[in-house]
KOLMAR-640904 format. One line per field, with one value per residue: residue number from 1; y, x, z of N, C-alpha, C in turn. Coordinates in steps of 0.001 Angstrom, whole numbers. Each point is the difference from the previous one (the first is absolute). Layout:
<atoms>
pator <- NUM,...
n_py <- Y,...
n_px <- X,...
n_pz <- Z,...
ca_py <- Y,...
ca_px <- X,...
ca_pz <- Z,...
c_py <- Y,...
c_px <- X,...
c_pz <- Z,...
</atoms>
This chain:
<atoms>
pator <- 1,2,3,4,5,6,7,8,9,10,11,12,13,14,15,16,17,18,19,20,21,22,23,24,25,26,27,28,29,30,31,32,33,34,35,36,37,38,39,40,41,42,43,44,45,46,47,48,49,50,51,52,53,54,55,56,57,58,59,60,61,62,63,64,65,66,67,68,69,70,71,72,73,74,75,76,77,78,79,80,81,82,83,84,85,86,87,88,89,90,91,92,93,94,95,96,97,98,99,100,101,102,103,104,105,106,107,108,109,110,111,112,113,114,115,116,117,118,119,120,121,122,123,124,125,126,127,128,129,130,131,132,133,134,135,136,137,138,139,140,141,142,143,144,145,146,147,148,149,150,151,152,153,154,155,156,157,158,159,160,161,162,163,164,165,166,167,168,169,170,171,172,173,174,175,176,177,178,179,180,181,182,183,184,185,186,187,188,189,190,191,192,193,194,195,196,197,198,199,200,201,202,203,204,205,206,207,208,209,210,211,212,213,214,215,216,217,218,219,220,221,222,223,224,225,226,227,228,229,230,231,232,233,234,235,236,237,238,239,240,241,242,243,244,245,246,247,248,249,250,251,252,253,254,255,256,257,258,259,260,261,262,263,264,265,266,267,268,269,270,271,272,273,274,275,276,277,278,279,280,281,282,283,284,285,286,287,288,289,290,291,292,293,294,295,296,297,298,299,300,301,302,303,304,305,306,307,308,309,310,311,312,313,314,315,316,317,318,319,320,321,322,323,324,325,326,327,328,329,330,331,332,333,334,335,336,337,338,339,340,341,342,343,344,345,346,347,348,349,350,351,352,353,354,355,356,357,358,359,360,361,362,363,364,365,366,367,368,369,370,371,372,373,374,375,376,377,378,379,380,381,382,383,384,385,386,387,388,389,390,391,392,393,394,395,396,397,398,399,400,401,402,403,404,405,406,407,408,409,410,411,412,413,414,415,416,417,418,419,420,421,422,423,424,425,426,427,428,429,430,431,432,433,434,435,436,437,438,439,440,441,442,443,444,445,446,447,448,449,450,451,452
n_py <- -4260,-1097,-231,-438,-538,-288,-653,-130,-667,-270,-1206,331,-1210,816,-690,1242,-649,1152,-333,-1248,494,904,-954,-764,1040,182,-936,-693,300,-154,-1132,-296,379,-655,-1018,140,164,-987,-134,185,967,1255,928,136,-85,736,-332,1081,-408,-1005,-777,275,-1310,-347,-957,935,-116,73,-1254,-195,619,-479,-572,-124,788,833,-470,1138,447,1075,217,-929,-1009,-766,-989,-464,27,-1220,533,-664,-333,592,1206,364,-43,-1129,357,-1004,389,-1005,-294,952,512,371,-338,482,-738,-614,1254,39,-86,-818,431,-923,-524,-796,-951,-124,-1063,459,323,1302,-376,712,202,348,151,-993,-1111,-116,-1278,-112,-1227,-543,1069,483,989,160,349,687,0,1250,-391,-207,-905,-698,-314,-1123,740,-269,433,1072,465,-347,1029,916,821,1114,225,1175,521,-1193,117,166,616,-1136,-114,1036,765,769,457,871,-1108,-376,-788,-866,158,-424,721,-461,1276,96,708,802,1180,1221,-489,-1163,-935,-1175,-803,-1043,-646,-367,1285,-257,-1021,270,455,1294,674,939,-1296,130,150,-754,339,-761,962,-595,-660,185,511,-709,1002,-780,411,-1035,99,-1311,-569,-830,-469,-1107,-518,-773,379,1219,-153,1236,866,893,800,907,786,888,481,15,1332,-246,-892,-786,-1043,-286,-247,-282,-666,-474,727,-716,-730,1035,-162,827,-261,611,1106,23,-1120,-472,1279,-366,394,992,-18,510,1229,-17,177,1266,424,1009,457,927,337,1140,220,947,-11,1198,1196,-370,-1113,490,125,-984,724,-1037,645,-721,-760,-432,-925,215,-675,949,-1116,242,609,-34,369,145,140,733,-315,722,-1155,296,-1230,566,516,-1108,902,393,-783,1000,-513,1239,43,-1139,-375,-240,-1317,-286,-549,654,-411,-71,327,-747,-1016,792,-1021,931,-261,65,-662,-112,299,1297,365,169,1323,-368,424,-574,82,118,-260,839,-594,75,732,-181,-708,343,375,-1249,241,-1143,98,-887,224,-881,-1012,-378,821,-1109,954,-1026,-514,1177,-354,-723,764,246,749,178,770,-104,221,-1130,711,-1043,116,-1126,26,-657,-668,100,705,-540,1054,-559,1103,-203,734,615,453,928,214,1061,-20,-22,635,-1285,-400,-845,-51,-1279,-565,-419,-1220,260,381,-665,-162,-2,1031,886,450,186,1162,339,1058,649,1134,-73,-763,-117,-1279,-61,-1282,-101,-1280,-633,-1049,-577,-537,-1062,-1316,554,-404,1265,155,1100,375,761,471,1123,357,738,119,-1213,281,-1204,125,-913,716,-261,-702,891
n_px <- 119678,385,-1135,-246,-868,-633,-697,-942,-570,-692,-253,-1157,352,1045,199,467,1021,-645,-374,-164,-637,-606,-232,-301,-677,-407,878,-381,-1265,268,639,-955,-893,783,115,-1269,-277,937,-255,-1129,262,25,-639,-962,-589,-1052,-571,-744,-1223,768,-642,1214,-120,498,868,337,1294,345,384,-1019,78,-1051,-690,-1274,803,-967,-307,445,-1201,-31,-323,944,-318,1049,-871,1192,-879,-102,-896,-971,-522,-1062,-394,-1109,-106,688,1129,866,536,823,126,799,-434,-304,-1083,920,656,-1155,31,-1213,-206,973,834,-482,1114,-377,795,-980,338,1144,-1067,9,-244,-1072,205,-1015,696,-840,741,824,-309,665,280,701,767,-1233,393,-1284,292,-965,-312,-30,-399,1147,-569,255,945,-548,1073,1238,264,315,1212,164,-834,347,-1004,430,367,-616,841,513,1207,-725,-474,-692,-5,-158,-1020,941,-1232,847,723,-1219,-147,-637,-811,-968,-724,-680,-382,-49,-1121,723,584,-379,982,-613,796,-540,1067,-505,558,1273,-338,607,281,-1270,-562,270,356,-869,-271,-248,-1287,-763,-1276,-1021,-863,-1154,766,556,1017,485,713,1014,551,823,-755,149,1084,-450,-1058,620,-1214,901,-695,-190,1330,144,217,233,-561,682,-1022,703,-1245,27,-51,237,689,-1050,225,-863,-1058,747,-370,1233,119,631,393,793,1311,865,1196,-641,726,-4,-675,-379,-416,1096,-914,694,936,-990,-37,360,-1214,310,212,-246,-1249,-20,-1147,-311,-1220,-136,-1324,-210,-516,-1282,336,-37,1289,774,1112,542,1119,26,1028,-101,827,958,-779,-653,-674,-108,-1163,247,-1257,360,-1305,219,-1178,-953,-427,703,-420,-1135,1016,675,400,1254,942,834,788,440,-1214,664,-1278,-4,255,-1230,709,-149,-773,1059,-703,939,347,380,114,738,-94,1186,-217,1284,299,-157,1193,904,-142,-1108,-1236,-269,-1171,-511,-1146,-661,-1124,737,-143,1282,143,1234,637,369,1111,199,1130,-11,1204,-472,846,-80,-1038,-746,61,-90,752,-35,-1228,967,-12,-1130,13,-1134,35,-895,-164,722,1085,-514,777,-490,1135,-774,567,1186,831,1082,543,-1006,-712,92,-1109,119,-1222,180,-1217,306,-1315,577,-292,-93,1128,999,20,-241,1171,144,-515,332,1147,1143,-473,-1004,-350,-128,-726,-1221,-47,-1283,107,-1042,-185,-1029,-1046,-202,333,1019,164,1115,-63,1152,-23,1142,-761,-295,230,-90,-974,-359,215,-714,584,-1013,605,95,-1256,-547,908,31,936,-19,1084,-71,1047,-508,1126,549
n_pz <- 283907,579,-619,1201,-782,1101,-911,864,-942,1110,-421,-566,-453,186,1095,196,512,169,1252,-459,-1081,751,896,-1061,-539,1243,346,-1077,289,1281,-334,-883,909,919,-874,-296,1292,42,-1297,662,-880,458,-702,885,-1186,384,-1135,-123,308,-398,851,452,-37,1121,240,892,-265,1275,-321,-792,-1142,571,-932,-246,-727,359,-1214,-557,-300,-795,1268,-243,817,-182,-98,398,977,-496,-829,582,-1148,519,-453,-614,1330,19,637,-43,1175,-276,1282,462,1128,-1230,666,872,-912,248,475,487,-1319,457,-939,-819,-511,-991,-466,-858,-698,512,766,256,1248,355,1294,782,1102,158,97,1038,-64,1156,-462,1004,-41,-117,-824,268,-1247,580,-1297,-449,-1197,-662,-761,1104,-892,-434,259,-426,1220,-722,330,1259,-80,910,343,623,-1262,-118,-896,256,-542,-1111,1056,-143,1323,-828,394,496,-181,-545,221,-442,1050,-770,1049,-829,836,1021,-104,1328,21,776,-320,299,770,-194,-521,-317,5,-613,1029,52,-34,1172,-807,-216,1114,-127,1070,-394,-167,-1310,277,-780,-1,-366,324,-292,-868,1196,-685,1002,490,412,1141,-10,1093,25,490,-938,631,381,-65,610,1079,-493,-103,488,-976,954,-912,694,-350,-699,-21,-1327,-77,1298,-690,190,782,-962,753,-1061,-1084,87,-1098,-903,1056,224,-186,578,-543,-985,103,-1323,250,-1181,-98,675,890,-501,946,675,-514,1263,497,-257,1228,-851,149,956,559,651,488,929,-183,516,238,-239,-667,-1243,165,-397,105,-623,274,-1119,284,-1255,429,-907,-784,675,44,1314,232,1294,281,1278,48,1080,452,671,-515,-1093,-153,364,659,-184,-880,94,-496,-281,-923,214,561,179,-224,1307,-4,462,994,1136,1000,746,1090,591,-763,-999,-866,-580,-1310,-616,-1149,-285,1263,156,-435,927,128,654,-188,1180,-621,1229,-599,874,348,1062,1101,228,1098,352,-1092,-124,-699,-617,-684,-996,-508,-881,-128,-1278,32,19,-928,-871,957,622,415,566,1054,637,1090,670,1058,1002,1324,206,176,-587,-1085,-507,-686,-830,-1019,539,-704,-529,590,685,167,1294,-117,1165,250,937,458,748,159,1205,1116,147,446,-78,-1324,242,274,-1260,65,-1261,497,-16,-1231,852,-750,978,-1038,483,716,-235,847,446,645,-825,72,-1307,69,-854,-262,-722,-351,-209,-800,-416,-930,690,-121,1190,783,-225,1275,-182,1121,436,1076,-758,-204,-960,-962,-586,-890,-571,-748,-974,-379,-1186,-160,-796
ca_py <- -699,-1242,-91,-1369,74,-1302,88,-1280,134,-1324,-258,276,-1191,-448,620,249,222,1275,227,-862,506,1208,-400,-635,962,1250,301,347,1306,1008,45,668,1426,635,84,1055,1299,305,873,1063,1316,1076,751,-459,1081,-427,952,-84,191,-1292,-110,-1029,-783,-911,-155,657,-438,1083,-323,114,345,-1237,-11,-1318,-343,225,821,1183,766,1165,-266,-1419,-825,-1391,-1070,-1150,-1234,-300,12,-1177,98,-710,187,1198,1204,-272,-632,-502,296,-886,488,677,943,1329,631,1440,610,88,548,227,1159,-81,-383,-1156,-336,-1259,-445,-1291,-45,935,1395,489,101,956,-100,526,-947,133,-461,-934,-800,-1018,-1174,-1212,100,482,1274,29,1349,197,1178,529,596,-1030,-1364,-861,-1122,-1299,-187,387,1427,399,1433,505,1338,679,1444,742,1220,45,-423,-305,-66,-1137,-472,-94,-661,934,1111,-402,178,1284,-224,-767,-1451,-649,-693,-1426,-565,660,928,51,1126,-207,1270,1050,268,-1230,-1169,-1255,-887,-1344,-436,897,892,980,70,534,1394,723,1390,989,-468,531,-996,521,-984,595,-245,746,578,1099,-402,629,-85,33,-314,-899,924,-652,-1353,-907,-939,-1323,-761,-1403,-729,230,-126,1153,1179,1276,1086,1326,833,1433,331,1219,704,-307,-1365,-925,-1337,-213,-1356,-640,-800,659,-623,461,519,99,683,520,340,1333,1140,698,-769,735,531,92,1412,456,727,1348,1123,254,1340,763,1307,961,1353,92,1265,146,1319,80,1237,175,188,734,106,-635,-757,-220,-108,-625,77,-1286,-119,-1389,-221,-688,-1444,-295,-266,-223,913,-365,1059,-384,1189,-334,961,-725,-218,1067,-650,659,1331,5,-10,-549,258,40,128,884,166,-1283,-676,-1260,-1006,-376,-1444,-575,687,432,1391,624,71,-406,-174,352,-416,475,-553,960,1360,898,-12,1353,584,371,68,-933,853,-617,962,-464,629,954,192,-1223,268,-984,-926,-381,-692,-477,-563,-849,-247,-1362,-406,-1378,-488,-435,1041,-497,-819,318,-521,-1446,-185,1135,-122,1128,-350,582,-961,-20,583,-1028,-370,-965,117,-1255,-449,945,-648,713,1310,829,925,215,1325,64,1353,84,1346,315,1132,853,936,-654,-1257,23,-1307,-880,-541,-1332,-1135,-1004,-754,684,962,1069,1313,1155,945,1344,63,1410,457,1333,10,-816,-389,-1232,-454,-1124,-589,-1017,-896,-885,-1070,-905,-1211,-1308,-831,-501,938,1077,578,1281,229,1227,-150,1136,812,-114,-657,-482,-480,-700,-408,-650,485,-1017,518,-21
ca_px <- -252,-731,-1242,-490,-1422,-630,-1458,-662,-1442,-606,-1248,-1172,-411,1134,140,1422,434,704,948,1153,759,708,1073,1045,678,262,1431,530,-542,746,1365,-34,-261,1217,979,-430,111,1390,622,-930,444,-592,-1108,-1358,-823,-1352,-729,-1449,-539,-85,402,1037,1,1139,648,1303,951,874,1379,176,-1216,-607,-1449,-506,305,-1138,217,-842,-292,-791,-1350,-258,993,-159,-63,607,-683,-998,-1431,-614,-1443,-893,-1318,-9,222,954,1290,663,1427,505,1145,-255,-1122,341,-1283,96,475,-1107,-1195,-1138,201,1274,-149,779,56,677,-123,-589,-293,827,-394,-124,-1305,49,-1112,206,-132,-1173,478,1127,-228,1035,-435,805,1029,-506,-707,-1007,-231,-1289,215,-1100,543,83,-227,1173,-152,495,1251,1154,118,1398,272,-909,354,-1040,202,-882,-439,-1395,-39,1376,184,-578,-1225,-1132,-1127,-1100,156,673,-893,249,587,-929,71,-1216,299,-245,-539,-1221,111,-1275,-180,64,-504,96,1411,796,-512,661,332,268,1385,1043,422,945,1135,-448,-397,714,-398,228,-391,-1265,-985,-1243,-1041,-1280,-1223,-1126,453,924,1375,504,1447,452,1373,58,332,893,322,-1122,129,-546,-617,143,-1202,-1016,686,-301,839,-708,755,-540,44,-233,-662,286,-1211,-1097,-500,-107,-428,-1416,-366,-572,960,1158,342,1184,1073,1329,972,1132,1230,395,-477,-1066,-556,-943,-1261,-17,-45,1206,-232,-474,576,-990,-536,833,-433,1045,-255,-1164,-156,-1317,-390,-1176,-769,-824,-1440,-877,550,-809,939,1311,1058,1239,1077,686,1156,261,1290,-43,-167,-1299,-1041,-1269,-181,-1010,-290,-911,-688,-620,-879,-942,-1391,-456,4,-844,494,1122,-475,1014,1424,741,1462,352,-1206,-508,-783,497,-1039,-238,40,-797,-1260,-20,-303,1080,1237,-220,1209,-118,1190,110,1111,719,-159,1099,1160,360,-870,-1336,-980,-1117,-1075,-1267,-1112,-1111,-1292,-263,1142,426,1054,1016,297,1410,320,1346,78,1160,312,507,490,-182,-1348,-751,-1021,-1318,-581,1027,-197,-180,-1010,-104,-1056,-181,-826,259,587,1443,722,850,-472,868,24,438,1396,987,1061,1270,-32,-1085,294,-1134,-121,-1146,-256,-893,-482,-691,-813,-532,954,917,563,994,33,1093,824,-469,809,-217,1207,1249,358,-999,603,-886,620,-520,-757,-413,-1145,135,-17,-1169,-725,305,1378,150,1328,141,1152,159,989,-9,-771,562,-976,-935,-1011,494,-1013,436,-754,211,-646,-875,-409,-1419,-228,1209,-57,1225,10,1180,162,529,1072,-246
ca_pz <- 1271,-198,785,153,351,205,-15,218,-276,124,-718,829,743,807,1309,188,1369,-141,1093,-221,-1137,421,910,-791,-861,697,125,-1318,-388,749,-514,-1301,234,514,-1077,-923,644,342,-994,-375,405,-783,567,-285,-514,-310,-823,201,1346,676,1392,81,1226,39,1302,-43,1006,465,-370,-1443,-708,-465,83,-368,-1371,-879,-1184,-54,-1193,421,483,285,683,-427,987,-664,388,-1013,295,-614,-250,912,-605,-829,805,1080,-276,1196,131,1035,760,1264,20,-495,-345,196,-1242,-946,644,-889,-859,-709,-1401,-427,-1420,-243,-1374,-330,-1419,-735,180,1370,637,1118,951,1350,1108,875,1306,10,1202,201,752,-146,-1008,-1277,-65,-1053,-506,-663,-824,-799,-1218,-1030,472,88,-920,468,-730,808,312,-142,141,1034,474,780,100,908,-674,-432,-1405,-396,-1454,-701,662,-927,677,200,925,1234,1128,646,1319,845,-88,497,1251,-183,1237,467,1116,719,927,1453,525,-1000,-310,-27,-694,338,-1108,491,-41,497,-1074,537,-898,-1293,151,1055,207,-1050,-1327,-497,-387,-541,-285,-355,759,-586,-1268,272,294,1216,130,1384,372,1152,1084,958,-436,280,1110,-323,1087,-393,377,-1032,-1289,-845,182,72,-634,313,-1191,81,-1249,-745,-415,905,-185,1119,-395,294,406,-1180,-752,-601,-1273,-737,865,-605,839,-747,701,-444,781,-725,-1115,-831,541,1457,419,678,1246,-285,727,1048,205,930,470,-352,512,888,702,602,461,866,-122,1189,160,-913,-1349,-1045,-832,608,-1006,470,-985,-48,-890,-342,-641,-1297,155,614,-993,689,1128,997,962,1083,513,1272,674,850,-353,-896,-1299,-996,-337,-920,-1379,-896,236,-1257,38,-1119,-795,-499,1047,544,232,1392,176,1081,329,1397,337,755,-772,-1384,-768,-1405,-747,-1378,-780,-845,506,-365,890,409,1025,-463,1089,180,510,374,6,824,-284,1058,887,687,984,395,-1097,-121,-1239,-314,-1344,-281,-1399,-118,-1310,-451,312,-1171,-82,-408,1072,992,1355,97,1041,902,1003,896,1149,1305,915,258,-1120,-584,-1325,-673,-1449,-593,-28,-497,-751,-23,-631,529,1087,896,612,889,486,1161,290,1256,-423,1061,602,937,-476,-1061,-669,394,-1074,-377,456,-1040,-309,314,-1033,-45,212,-131,-922,241,1241,29,777,585,1464,333,-1204,-731,-139,-934,-17,-1037,136,-1136,93,-1156,267,-330,-700,991,468,860,882,549,1230,773,1307,323,-1123,-318,-1290,-646,-1380,-371,-1404,-557,-1357,-907,-853,-1452
c_py <- -1237,13,-1453,79,-1408,209,-1405,219,-1381,-141,175,-1198,-528,752,160,219,1256,195,-856,489,1231,-330,-606,1016,1254,384,430,1371,1120,132,735,1498,715,163,1123,1377,396,1019,1145,1331,1036,622,-626,1189,-556,1087,-169,163,-1290,111,-1146,-704,-934,-29,550,-518,1175,-241,162,389,-1277,129,-1300,-289,273,882,1155,473,1195,-395,-1431,-621,-1458,-935,-1269,-1331,-234,135,-1108,220,-820,68,1260,1275,-232,-648,-393,359,-809,627,663,973,1384,748,1508,714,264,520,174,1290,13,-515,-1172,-47,-1294,-386,-1390,20,1027,1456,370,1,855,-195,690,-1131,324,-423,-930,-750,-1129,-1149,-1173,75,497,1353,-77,1448,27,1333,383,738,-1019,-1387,-787,-1226,-1278,-363,454,1513,372,1502,673,1347,568,1470,576,1318,-60,-527,-275,-103,-1272,-469,43,-607,972,1089,-486,170,1297,-132,-800,-1491,-581,-842,-1506,-698,800,892,189,1200,-457,1228,1016,308,-1268,-1102,-1235,-820,-1361,-344,1046,828,1043,101,589,1487,635,1447,881,-529,583,-1147,708,-1151,733,-423,888,789,1211,-556,803,-276,173,-162,-963,766,-589,-1386,-950,-949,-1302,-675,-1467,-818,111,-212,1130,1167,1245,1095,1317,921,1457,454,1279,590,-396,-1405,-763,-1351,-178,-1460,-675,-719,881,-755,634,551,-27,753,465,229,1416,1078,657,-835,785,332,101,1463,380,621,1462,1038,404,1440,708,1311,988,1365,-35,1380,102,1420,-137,1359,55,181,688,249,-700,-739,-118,-172,-549,98,-1290,75,-1475,-99,-605,-1514,-377,-211,-236,895,-497,1166,-541,1264,-385,1137,-815,50,1107,-518,793,1338,5,-171,-658,261,-63,111,780,116,-1288,-710,-1319,-926,-349,-1520,-499,903,566,1473,738,184,-529,-78,260,-397,504,-652,1086,1435,910,-191,1443,483,449,-14,-1156,787,-839,1088,-600,773,1024,162,-1296,350,-1157,-1098,-285,-845,-599,-601,-851,-157,-1317,-257,-1471,-592,-377,885,-557,-783,160,-728,-1509,-324,1272,-254,1256,-453,808,-1066,-1352,357,-988,-440,-946,138,-1288,-270,1080,-767,891,1327,903,950,200,1413,-21,1347,-64,1457,28,1297,822,798,-663,-1287,217,-1362,-816,-280,-1405,-1082,-1154,-799,842,1080,1132,1339,1084,1006,1408,-28,1463,207,1399,-94,-714,-392,-1256,-288,-1167,-473,-1096,-807,-921,-1120,-813,-1289,-1240,-779,-545,1043,1048,564,1287,384,1330,-157,1154,824,-192,-756,-380,-378,-623,-476,-760,379,-1018,592,-127,-1255
c_px <- -845,-1229,-442,-1448,-562,-1496,-564,-1476,-628,-1196,-1166,-397,1116,36,1482,273,864,1039,1248,885,810,1153,1167,829,466,1463,591,-491,764,1429,60,-210,1245,1038,-355,248,1451,607,-906,496,-721,-1184,-1326,-822,-1351,-663,-1496,-372,-50,440,992,-128,1193,606,1419,870,878,1444,244,-1337,-581,-1507,-484,95,-1098,397,-992,-152,-814,-1429,-268,1162,-275,-51,505,-594,-1168,-1416,-646,-1502,-768,-1440,74,268,964,1262,625,1476,520,1209,-429,-1170,492,-1278,49,566,-1133,-1258,-1126,216,1323,-252,929,48,796,-218,-627,-346,759,-354,-139,-1464,151,-1217,379,-104,-1277,380,1180,-56,1012,-551,904,953,-448,-667,-961,-275,-1342,51,-1271,601,-7,-172,1306,-253,549,1221,1134,59,1470,116,-945,495,-1144,364,-970,-468,-1492,-125,1440,111,-594,-1330,-1183,-1233,-1107,349,648,-863,235,598,-875,140,-1295,335,-212,-514,-1224,304,-1380,-18,190,-538,80,1416,847,-727,696,190,330,1473,963,538,1006,1259,-345,-286,787,-474,452,-254,-1358,-938,-1217,-986,-1283,-1080,-1083,435,908,1383,517,1500,400,1519,-66,617,955,329,-1136,293,-711,-516,24,-1230,-1096,551,-407,902,-869,900,-702,222,-287,-539,515,-1323,-1205,-543,-21,-447,-1454,-236,-748,1109,1099,344,1255,1095,1335,913,1151,1178,444,-562,-1203,-484,-1100,-1283,-17,3,1262,-344,-316,851,-1005,-483,860,-685,1128,-184,-1194,-12,-1396,-255,-1192,-669,-1027,-1479,-640,625,-947,874,1323,1019,1265,1021,810,1172,282,1328,-189,-63,-1294,-1046,-1366,-47,-1133,-154,-973,-502,-725,-821,-994,-1402,-560,-64,-758,571,1158,-523,1024,1390,683,1488,417,-1172,-602,-760,640,-1177,-71,-33,-1048,-1174,-47,-366,1202,1268,-231,1339,-296,1289,-74,1213,594,-199,1104,1168,445,-970,-1327,-931,-995,-1095,-1243,-1062,-1178,-1270,-397,1234,312,1178,1002,229,1497,185,1405,-31,1253,143,739,515,-295,-1336,-694,-1237,-1385,-695,872,-139,-208,-1051,-54,-1117,-88,-846,349,599,-699,780,1015,-617,1017,-164,574,-781,909,1083,1233,-139,-1110,530,-1277,68,-1227,-47,-985,-402,-632,-749,-585,1123,987,518,940,6,1201,893,-497,931,-165,1246,1241,349,-1017,668,-1046,674,-548,-931,-395,-1196,276,6,-1232,-674,574,1498,20,1448,27,1257,46,976,-40,-713,815,-1060,-1052,-1069,649,-1160,553,-927,390,-743,-922,-261,-1488,-267,1337,-324,1344,-108,1292,71,770,1108,-351,617
c_pz <- -279,891,56,491,105,24,171,-225,84,-933,950,850,887,1318,291,1482,10,1080,-183,-1122,394,936,-764,-769,729,54,-1334,-451,700,-540,-1334,179,493,-1105,-974,606,256,-950,-424,546,-849,716,-407,-463,-397,-809,241,1451,798,1447,107,1341,-30,1374,-100,1148,395,-449,-1487,-626,-593,120,-603,-1487,-991,-1189,-3,-1434,444,383,417,759,-331,1195,-679,444,-952,553,-809,-140,1030,-506,-859,763,1155,-542,1329,-48,1175,699,1290,-136,-422,-392,188,-1224,-989,686,-1018,-778,-722,-1418,-324,-1524,-140,-1463,-60,-1480,-807,159,1468,427,1249,906,1303,1009,779,1412,-213,1318,77,828,-368,-1195,-1352,190,-1182,-371,-723,-725,-734,-1190,-1099,615,3,-866,618,-825,895,143,-34,250,999,534,827,159,1012,-623,-297,-1416,-441,-1522,-599,531,-957,641,322,987,1281,1225,736,1380,940,-268,553,1226,-118,1237,414,1192,608,938,1440,723,-1142,-418,-5,-755,548,-1268,589,-153,540,-1166,476,-849,-1356,70,1144,36,-1170,-1414,-369,-375,-589,-151,-332,979,-588,-1229,179,313,1188,127,1466,62,1179,1165,1028,-551,364,1152,-354,1257,-405,354,-1042,-1395,-944,380,-6,-541,291,-1191,327,-1351,-628,-473,845,-105,1313,-535,418,366,-1147,-752,-594,-1285,-593,911,-721,944,-870,923,-321,917,-667,-1173,-708,763,1522,424,765,1348,-296,728,1069,3,1049,379,-239,653,942,674,585,453,938,-205,1115,-263,-1199,-1369,-971,-1003,739,-1106,656,-1122,62,-972,-222,-741,-1385,213,675,-1099,634,1232,875,966,1041,679,1271,562,813,-575,-888,-1430,-1057,-469,-986,-1428,-921,548,-1351,268,-1234,-977,-535,1118,430,294,1480,110,980,366,1414,153,581,-814,-1405,-732,-1478,-720,-1436,-647,-885,465,-534,960,221,1063,-609,1205,-64,699,279,108,751,-342,1059,862,750,901,62,-1039,-27,-1258,77,-1406,-126,-1505,-137,-1406,-237,431,-1303,-138,-290,1106,1244,1333,-42,1056,827,991,834,1181,1216,897,-61,-1264,-563,-1319,-622,-1508,-582,-1267,-560,-734,2,-740,479,1076,805,556,897,698,1161,195,1385,-248,1113,636,952,-625,-1174,-684,452,-1192,-337,500,-978,-332,234,-1014,-125,303,-194,-925,143,1204,212,912,523,1512,536,-1309,-639,-71,-995,15,-1073,197,-1211,339,-1283,374,-309,-767,966,284,896,805,604,1144,622,1322,351,-1246,-243,-1290,-618,-1463,-318,-1441,-292,-1462,-834,-878,-1479,-622
</atoms>
């Protein structure tokens, strides 16, 4: 097949009328392309992980004629030296072919050079490619190729950055969940992209939570962020900003397996007891046990609570309702036993077996209190589970149902014909503050459990 290639390389001191030249040659270029495509037949096969781009016709298999090699696509438009870190590409606006992080290779001085795209900016018929990697030489540029692979064949420009691309701009705190960037960046960033930066020597990771918005009056773009591992944007300098098009760039915290409620149960005991035994059954997979114990103002009488003989830890200090917990509890059926220093009346228990709880640091936040029965837990993150408990410690009244959200669900509710009553509820947490509210009761305890 005859290949006709036209290359125009102006001298550095020559001003070229690009629009006039393109208008003069446009008809011939189209005619040559049609003649070449007329006899083109066969199958298109691509080796490697290259992303194929091109324009397809419904009438015939046609595309923009780009040569392919494993991992690389050729750009037949000449690139021209501009500086040690910039090259010029004359013609139409094809800056979208060269997103930040794309890989480039070209020949100068008889050898291959490699670099990443930092930015591709179009202005008056010229795309300026700003690159990071090998230095662009003040010599003719030949054999222009680009790639979207992390590490395309032959790549020698150092570490690929693990999928991360330096932002090359200043990010500024706006709120705990958003930043601003000067200029219109709506074409650079989009929802679900990954970003990272440093504050106070800590690397923080985020997902872009919504498509960015541009304020033309302020000439700045606002980017909403969803933190990973509880990250928030602090009101301080942001350094080393970077972004990624990859779902899982290097070191990015994967979405966690959320905490789940697998098993639950309860019991009510009446009068004059010195201990209380609750038979519990935990399903396989439970790795955390929570027990809520309710009584009326008998704080000094409770000595211990054990699960299958293993002491449980106490979280809070309330006289009316106490929350105990144990990591790595037994599974199957076993006894939870509470021991008191004297006789006690009207005791109610409920328990919950959970999975995927971070044993070393299980509680992201917790609170307790009397009326008003509203406790806010913040900050929460993806995968957290909110549990809240209420106790009524007298002979009248029934604990209300909670009103913390549409997904709130009561999982256990125990009381006798009179005396103490306890109720427990749960809901999956979002990335926002959660407030749990009860309209009637004597004591509330609310916790947010952290996923492993």
